[in-house]
N, C-alpha and C positions, 0 to 999 in steps of 0.2 A: 948201751949207755942213752942219757936223757940229754937233750940238749932243746935250743928254742929256734924257730925260725918266724923272720916277720911277713903274715901273709896279708896281703889288704888292710895295712897298718896295724894289726893286730901281733902279739906275740904268741905265740903255738908251740906247746910243749910235744915233741914228740920223741920216741924211742929208735933207735935201730940197731938190728942184732944179726949177724951171719952176714953173706955176701951171696951174689946170684942176681937173677932176676927180682923184681920187685911185688913183694905182697906186703898190701896194704891191710890193717886190722884194724876194724871199728868197733870201738865198743858200744854195750847199751847204755840206755839213759840212767843218769846218775854214776856211769862207771869209770873209771881210770885204766890208765895201760894195765895197771896190774890186774884188770878184768882175764887177760888174754897169758898170765905166767905159766899157766899149763900147756898151753900151744906154743910159746914162742921157742922153746929150746927145740922141738921136734921140727917146726918149719924153719928155723935157722940155722939146720945143718945142708939144707938145700937151697934157701932163697934166701935175699935180703929182706929182711922185716920191718917194715915201718908201723909203729903204732902210736898214731896221734891223739891229742886228747884236745877234742874241741869245746869251744868257747863256754864258759861256764863250768866245765868241770875238770876235776883234778887239779892240775897245775896251770892249766889255761884261764884267763880270766874273764869273767862275763862282764860282756857290753848293753849297752839300752838296748830295750825292745824286746819282743817275745820269740820265742825259739819257733821255729818250722822245720819240717822235715827238707823242703825243696832247698830252704835256706842255708843248712846244713851242708848240704850237698853242695851248695856254690861254694861254699868254704872250703870242703874238702877237695873238691875242683881246683880250687884256688892253690891250696899245699901241695899238691900233684903237680901243677904247674910248676910252681916255685920250686920245687925238688928236682922236676925235671921226669917226674916218675912214669908216665904214661907211655903205651898201657902196663898196667900192672896188674896181678890178681886180686881182687878186690873180695876180702872177708868180713860181712857185718852179722853181729850178733844182735837180737833184740832191737832196739831202736837204730844203732848200726845198720841192721839189714834194711829199714827202711830208707836211711840215707842210702846205701849202696842201689836199691833201687831205684830211686829219682837218680842217682848220679849215670846208672847205666841207659838211663831214658835221655839225659840232657846232655851227658858227654861221654858216648858210648867209645870217643878216643882213646880215652884214658881206660877203659875196661876191656883187658885180655879175657879173665874169667870172673865171673860174678857167684860168690856162696851168700846164701841167705839163712842164717840159723834161728829158728823162733821167732818168726816174724809174719805178720798178715798185712796184707798189701791195702787194706782197710777194714775197719771195725766189723763189718759182718764176718770176718775171717776169726773173729776174736772167740773163743769159748765164753760160755757164759758165765762162768767161774770168773774168767780174765775182767771180764766186762763187770760185774760187780764188786770186783776188786776196785779197778778204777773209779766206781762209783760208790763205793760204801762208805764215802764220811769218814769219819775221825777214826775209825776201826783200820780201814785202809791207808788212811794218812800217817798215823802212826806205825803201821806195819813199815813202809817204804822209810819215812823218816829214821826209825831204828837203824835199819840196815845201810842207810846213803851219807846221813848226816857224820857219822864219827870219820870216815875216811876225807869226807869233803871237807872238814876243819883239820884235818891234818895237813892237808896238801895247796887247798884255794889260797892263790894270791889275793883273794879279795877278803879275807879273815875269814872267822865259823861266823860273825854277826852276819854276813851276807846268805847266809844259807837259807832264811826264809825267803828270800827273795827270788832266788833261783829255783828253790824249791817248789815255788809258786809256779815258776814257768813250765816246769817238768811235769807237774802235775795239767796244768791247761793243755801241754802237749800229748800226753797220754790219753786225755779224756777224747780232745777231739780225734786224734789217733791220724796213723796215713788217709789219703785220700784219693789213690791211685783205684782205677776203674780196672779191674783182671785185664779188660779187653787190650787196654793199653800196654803191657807188659808182652804183647805180641812184636811190637818194636825192638825189645831187647835181643842184639845182635850177638852178644858174647855167649860162648858154653854157661850154663850156670847150673848151681846145684841148690837145690830147696833141701832143708833140713830141717827138723823137729826133733824134739820130744814127745814119746807117744804119751805123756802127760803134761805135755806143754799150754801154753795158752792160746796156741792155734790150732784150730780144726783141723783134724786130719785130711778131710777132703778140702779144705780151702787150699792144705799145700799140694794136694794132687792136683788140685785146678790149675794153679803157677806153673807146677810141672808142664802139664799140658799144653799152656798157651804160650810160656815162652819156647820159641822154636828150637832150641838146643838145649835140653834141660835134662836135670836127674833128679830123683826124689829119694832122701834117706829118713826113712824114721826108725829113730833109736830106740829100743826096747828098755823100758824100765828107768827111762827119765822124764825130767820136767824141765821148765825151763832155764834149769842150769846145768844143762846136758855136757859141755865142756868143762864143766869142773865136775861132776858127776861120774862121766865115763869118759874122762880126757883121753886114753889109750885108743879108745875107739874113735873117738871124732877125731883125732889125729891121725889115725890110719885112713880114714875117709876123707878127711882133708889133700893128705899127700897124695893119696889116689886121684880124685879127681884134678888137682894144681897140676900135677905131671902133665908133660906135651907126650905120654904115652897113653894109647887108649886100649882098654883087653876089648878084641875082636867078640861081638857076639854070635855064638854058635846056634842060638836056636831063640831069634828075636820074634815074638808073636803081638808086639803090641800094632 
């Protein structure tokens, strides 16, 4: 069910499903709570799942000023503090993954476990095709606009006329990209899972490096999937998420790393 909570003076829309220990799902850029519709039922069988919509997304109004990943992490921390969720299992997809990385670095007390799906730490981790799409001029803008404008127009309290404003903020954010040094991620204290599709916008080598640098990290590269892996192969994604988020760990019989 959906409701609002006032966080730092802003009305933030979120949904809650299930019961148990908290899991927070962070959608991608331009996304909404519905982005996680194929994950929520599986996760809600074991956890209390919180699905917030960040400012300028879905049913949460925009505010003045540009967007930044660090700023969105601060907003996410304020959301978790307001609801008393920490420490929680944090799962971020695409932009939500960058927000989750920032959150794990700035507020480790809020992060019990960390999952990053299809996101790089900085633009050096993006594939050439991904960067070309972000810098592709009108063709790239048209592709994103076609996918993102209809849900925005249907849900935003700012109305469909505000889409060009928020769309400009998203494009700027994506082109600038996250700016974390991979070495910074060695400070992440929570167990982490780095997940991506084998046809994702993230270089597999980059995800492998993130999993190597984060002290307690696992790597999952999903075969035959793209940046939309949670939609393309939801059963596989859900199985991996449930396995990782569990308190139980499978003993390693023949660890050669």
